[in-house]
C-alpha positions as CSV (number, residue, x, y, z in Angstrom):
1,X,0.0,0.0,0.0
2,X,1.4,3.4,-1.0
3,X,2.6,5.4,2.0
4,X,1.4,8.6,0.2
5,X,-2.1,7.3,0.5
6,X,-2.0,5.9,4.0
7,X,0.6,8.2,5.4
8,X,1.3,6.0,8.5
9,X,3.6,3.3,7.3
10,X,6.7,4.8,9.0
11,X,8.3,2.5,11.6
12,X,7.4,3.0,15.2
13,X,10.3,4.1,17.5
14,X,8.6,4.3,20.9
15,X,8.8,1.4,23.3
16,X,5.6,-0.3,24.4
17,X,6.0,1.2,27.8
18,X,6.2,4.7,26.3
19,X,3.1,4.0,24.2
20,X,1.1,2.8,27.3
21,X,2.3,5.7,29.4
22,X,1.1,8.2,26.8
23,X,-2.2,6.4,26.5
24,X,-2.7,6.5,30.3
25,X,-1.9,10.2,30.4
26,X,-4.6,10.8,27.8
27,X,-7.0,8.8,29.8
28,X,-6.2,10.7,33.0
29,X,-6.5,14.1,31.1
30,X,-10.0,13.1,30.0
31,X,-11.0,12.1,33.6
32,X,-9.6,15.2,35.3
33,X,-10.3,17.7,32.4
34,X,-6.7,18.8,32.6
35,X,-4.8,18.8,29.4
36,X,-1.4,17.2,29.1
37,X,1.7,18.8,27.4
38,X,2.4,18.1,23.7
39,X,3.4,14.5,23.1
40,X,5.4,15.6,20.1
41,X,7.7,17.7,22.4
42,X,7.9,15.0,25.1
43,X,8.7,12.3,22.4
44,X,10.3,14.3,19.5
45,X,11.3,11.1,17.7
46,X,7.7,9.8,17.5
47,X,6.4,8.8,14.1
48,X,2.9,8.7,12.8
49,X,2.9,4.9,13.4
50,X,3.6,5.7,17.1
51,X,0.8,8.2,17.2
52,X,-1.7,5.5,15.9
53,X,-0.3,3.0,18.4
54,X,-1.0,5.5,21.3
55,X,-4.5,6.0,20.0
56,X,-5.1,2.3,19.7
57,X,-3.8,1.7,23.3
58,X,-6.1,4.4,24.6
59,X,-9.1,3.0,22.8
60,X,-8.3,-0.5,24.1
61,X,-8.2,0.9,27.7
62,X,-11.6,2.4,27.1
63,X,-13.0,-0.8,25.7
64,X,-11.6,-2.8,28.6
65,X,-13.4,-0.5,31.0
66,X,-16.7,-1.3,29.3
67,X,-16.9,1.5,26.7
68,X,-17.5,-0.4,23.4
69,X,-16.3,0.7,20.0
70,X,-19.2,1.8,17.8
71,X,-17.4,3.2,14.7
72,X,-14.8,5.5,13.3
73,X,-14.2,9.1,12.5
74,X,-12.2,10.6,9.6
75,X,-10.5,13.9,10.0
76,X,-8.3,16.3,8.1
77,X,-10.4,15.8,4.9
78,X,-10.4,19.5,3.7
79,X,-7.5,21.3,2.1
80,X,-7.6,24.0,4.7
81,X,-7.4,21.7,7.7
82,X,-4.6,19.7,6.0
83,X,-2.6,22.9,5.4
84,X,-3.1,23.9,9.0
85,X,-1.3,20.8,10.2
86,X,1.1,20.5,7.2
87,X,-0.2,17.1,6.0
88,X,-1.7,16.0,2.7
89,X,-3.8,13.0,3.9
90,X,-6.7,12.4,6.3
91,X,-6.4,10.9,9.7
92,X,-8.8,8.7,11.7
93,X,-10.0,8.0,15.2
94,X,-12.3,5.7,17.1
95,X,-15.9,6.3,18.1
96,X,-17.0,4.8,21.5
97,X,-20.4,4.2,22.9
98,X,-20.0,7.0,25.5
99,X,-19.5,9.5,22.7
100,X,-23.0,9.1,21.3
101,X,-25.2,12.0,22.2
102,X,-28.9,12.7,21.3
103,X,-29.9,15.4,18.9
104,X,-31.0,18.4,20.9
105,X,-29.3,17.2,24.1
106,X,-27.8,19.6,26.5
107,X,-24.2,18.8,27.4
108,X,-23.6,19.3,31.2
109,X,-20.9,21.8,32.2
110,X,-17.5,20.2,32.6
111,X,-18.2,17.2,30.3
112,X,-15.5,18.3,27.9
113,X,-12.3,20.4,28.1
114,X,-12.4,22.7,25.1
115,X,-15.2,21.5,22.9
116,X,-15.5,22.5,19.3
117,X,-18.1,21.5,16.7
118,X,-17.9,20.2,13.1
119,X,-20.6,19.4,10.6
120,X,-20.5,16.3,8.4
121,X,-22.2,13.3,7.0
122,X,-22.3,10.1,9.0
123,X,-22.6,6.7,7.3
124,X,-24.2,3.8,9.2
125,X,-23.2,0.5,7.7
126,X,-25.5,-2.4,6.8
127,X,-22.6,-4.7,5.8
128,X,-18.9,-5.1,6.4
129,X,-16.7,-3.1,4.0
130,X,-13.8,-4.8,2.3
131,X,-10.5,-2.9,2.4
132,X,-10.4,-2.5,-1.4
133,X,-14.1,-1.5,-1.7
134,X,-14.9,1.1,-4.3
135,X,-16.9,4.2,-3.3
136,X,-19.9,2.8,-5.1
137,X,-19.5,-0.5,-3.2
138,X,-19.3,1.4,0.1
139,X,-22.5,3.3,-0.7
140,X,-24.2,0.0,-1.5
141,X,-23.0,-1.4,1.9
142,X,-24.5,1.6,3.7
143,X,-27.7,1.2,5.7
144,X,-28.3,5.0,5.9
145,X,-26.7,8.4,5.9
146,X,-27.4,11.0,8.6
147,X,-26.5,14.6,9.0
148,X,-24.2,14.8,12.0
149,X,-22.3,17.0,14.4
150,X,-18.9,15.9,15.7
151,X,-17.7,17.2,19.0
152,X,-13.9,17.7,19.0
153,X,-12.0,18.0,22.3
154,X,-8.3,18.3,23.1
155,X,-6.8,16.1,25.8
156,X,-3.5,17.5,24.7
157,X,-2.9,21.2,24.9
158,X,-3.4,23.1,21.6
159,X,-0.3,25.2,22.2
160,X,2.7,24.8,24.5
161,X,2.4,27.7,27.1
162,X,6.1,28.2,27.3
163,X,7.4,27.7,23.7
164,X,4.2,28.8,21.9
165,X,4.6,25.7,19.7
166,X,1.3,24.3,18.4
167,X,0.2,20.7,18.4
168,X,1.2,18.7,15.3
169,X,-0.7,16.0,13.4
170,X,1.1,13.5,15.6
171,X,-0.5,15.0,18.7
172,X,-3.9,15.1,17.0
173,X,-3.7,11.4,15.9
174,X,-2.5,10.2,19.3
175,X,-5.4,12.2,20.9
176,X,-7.9,10.0,18.9
177,X,-8.0,12.5,16.1
178,X,-9.4,15.0,18.6
179,X,-12.7,13.1,18.7
180,X,-14.9,13.3,21.8
181,X,-18.6,13.0,20.7
182,X,-21.1,12.5,17.9
183,X,-24.7,13.6,17.3
184,X,-26.7,12.1,14.5
185,X,-29.8,13.5,12.9
186,X,-32.5,11.9,10.8
187,X,-31.7,8.7,8.8
188,X,-31.8,8.9,5.0
189,X,-31.7,6.0,2.5
190,X,-31.2,5.9,-1.2
191,X,-29.0,9.0,-1.5
192,X,-26.8,9.1,-4.6
193,X,-23.2,10.1,-4.8
194,X,-24.2,13.4,-6.4
195,X,-26.6,14.1,-3.6
196,X,-23.9,13.4,-1.0
197,X,-21.5,15.8,-2.8
198,X,-24.1,18.6,-2.7
199,X,-25.5,17.9,0.8
200,X,-24.6,20.9,2.9
201,X,-25.3,22.7,6.1
202,X,-25.7,26.2,7.5
203,X,-24.1,26.1,11.0
204,X,-25.1,28.7,13.6
205,X,-24.0,29.4,17.2
206,X,-26.5,31.2,19.2
207,X,-28.5,32.0,16.0
208,X,-25.5,33.6,14.2
209,X,-24.2,31.9,11.1
210,X,-20.7,30.7,11.7
211,X,-20.0,28.4,8.8
212,X,-21.5,26.9,5.7
213,X,-20.2,24.0,3.6
214,X,-20.9,21.1,1.2
215,X,-20.1,17.4,1.2
216,X,-17.8,18.0,-1.8
217,X,-15.5,19.8,0.7
218,X,-14.5,16.3,1.9
219,X,-11.9,15.2,-0.6
220,X,-14.3,16.2,-3.4
221,X,-16.7,13.3,-2.4
222,X,-17.4,11.9,1.1
223,X,-17.3,8.4,-0.3
224,X,-13.6,8.9,-1.3
225,X,-13.0,9.6,2.4
226,X,-14.8,6.4,3.3
227,X,-12.6,4.5,0.8
228,X,-9.5,5.9,2.3
229,X,-10.5,4.7,5.8
230,X,-11.3,1.2,4.4
231,X,-7.8,1.0,2.9
232,X,-6.1,2.3,6.0
233,X,-7.9,-0.1,8.3
234,X,-7.3,-3.0,5.9
235,X,-3.5,-2.4,6.0
236,X,-3.7,-3.2,9.7
237,X,-6.0,-6.1,9.6
238,X,-9.1,-4.1,10.6
239,X,-12.3,-3.3,8.8
240,X,-15.4,-1.1,8.8
241,X,-18.1,-3.4,10.3
242,X,-21.8,-3.7,9.8
243,X,-23.7,-1.5,12.3
244,X,-20.8,0.9,12.8
245,X,-21.0,4.6,12.4
246,X,-18.4,6.4,10.3
247,X,-18.1,10.2,10.4
248,X,-16.8,10.9,6.9
249,X,-15.1,14.2,7.6
250,X,-16.1,17.8,8.3
251,X,-16.8,20.3,5.5
252,X,-16.6,23.3,7.9
253,X,-13.8,24.7,10.1
254,X,-14.2,23.8,13.8
255,X,-16.6,26.1,15.8
256,X,-15.8,26.9,19.4
257,X,-18.5,25.8,21.8
258,X,-18.1,27.7,25.1
259,X,-20.5,27.2,28.0
260,X,-24.0,28.4,27.3
261,X,-23.7,28.1,23.5
262,X,-26.3,26.6,21.3
263,X,-25.1,25.0,18.0
264,X,-27.5,24.3,15.2
265,X,-26.7,22.8,11.8
266,X,-29.4,23.1,9.1
267,X,-28.8,20.5,6.5
268,X,-31.9,21.6,4.5
269,X,-33.8,18.6,3.1
270,X,-31.7,16.3,5.4
271,X,-32.9,18.0,8.5
272,X,-31.7,19.9,11.6
273,X,-29.0,18.7,14.1
274,X,-28.7,20.7,17.3
275,X,-26.7,20.6,20.6
276,X,-26.6,22.9,23.6
277,X,-23.8,23.4,26.2
278,X,-24.6,24.3,29.8
């Protein structure tokens, strides 16, 4: 598999003890709501393979504690977000049962550290997806598509308070691609690839429009993003499974969600997805 496609075929350099220590620190940060320093500064030699190893170790800890895996998220799918982190491929993270929130739910104060919101399309799978599945095959394996909000959070500081250095893509990947929550709207079946490319949202915070975007902002076609994930997982013996949710990637920049804010994403004919923060 071409490293330019997957981007994470570099060799890991961290020891297993270092990987587990980083995963435990992320878990503790989530529990205490206190961010940890940049892993990319603490472990300057770490590679992208190491970052995914840390993410996998963290997810395994969560699953062992009774928080089941329910799917995947794909990030860094827009040119703007890739440029911001100096990368030319997407990244991915894990969705856990505790991350699923109801549309219109009010998030209690203190649930997240520094929440931000993105708007995207979620695919809920009817069948397993083969690693080499084409975009059309992935669409055929989809049960339904739903408009969605993703809650981002950062268990790793966004910027070192001393050096001013910002987090790198390695920090983001290790931090589960910054994923912390997901809200799904109404289920829709029978959507075509063209409809998915033109599906869009007007996203407001406290009734003021913050961002707008279209599905085509995700690698030109959200199903290309899904295909990338299928290939990446396949390279490591994993697979998108029936029943799983896959967030295909945001087509807006992240919107800050401070306490007291109300986020609403109007997807037009696909419906409204909302979330409030105490």
